[in-house]
N, C-alpha and C positions, 0 to 999 in steps of 0.2 A: 068796774067796767067789764070784767070777765064773767060776772055772775050769770049772764044769759048767753054767753058764748057757747056754741055747741061742742060736743065731744069730737075730737079728731084723733087720728092715729099718730100724726107727726105734727108737733107744734114747734114753730121756729120763731125765736125772739132775739132781740139784740142783747138783752140782759138775762141774768140767771134768776132762779127763785132765791128768796132770802135765805141766807146761811148755807147756801150750796155754792161752792166755788167763790165765795166772797174773799176779798183781799183786806188787808189791814189799813184801809184809808176810807175817806168819806165818799169816794167816787165809785169804787168798784164793789158796791153792795147790791144784792139782788132785791127783788120785789115780792112782798108778801102775797099780792094778788096771784102770782104764778104758783105759789105753794097751795093756795086755796083751790085754784083751777086743777092742779095735779091731783089733789086729794078728792076732788069732786068727780073728775072724768077719767082719770088714769090713762092718759095718752101713752102709746107705746114708746114714743121718743119725744124728748123735749130738747131741742138743739138751741144753743146760744153762743154768743161770742163775748165781746166787751171786756172780759177779764184777761184776755190774751194768754190763754192756757189751753192745753189739750188734756182734759180730765173727764172721767166718767163716774157718776154716782147713781146708785139705784135708789129710787124713792118709791116704795110700794112695788107696783108693777111697771113703773116708768123708768126708762134709762135717760137720765139727765146728762147730756153730753156737751161739754164746753169745747169749742173748736177754735184753733188758731192756725191759720194757714189753710191747708187742705186736708180732707179726711174722707175716706170711703167707708160708708156704713151699709152693711147688708140688711135689707128689709125682708 
């Protein structure tokens, strides 16, 4: 569904990309479509919740940021 979605600087999603911030259960696993989107468009930031953690991972040129509670991000 994201194959035609245009490139953006900041992408906000409920869940994470697959294998980035995943937990060891069947519920807190990311989506492969987000990985494909990041690889295709290289957004500056990809923000997500769902896993209930505050963690950051760099994927290529994209900062994948899991947020739990509040967070200030300088753009």
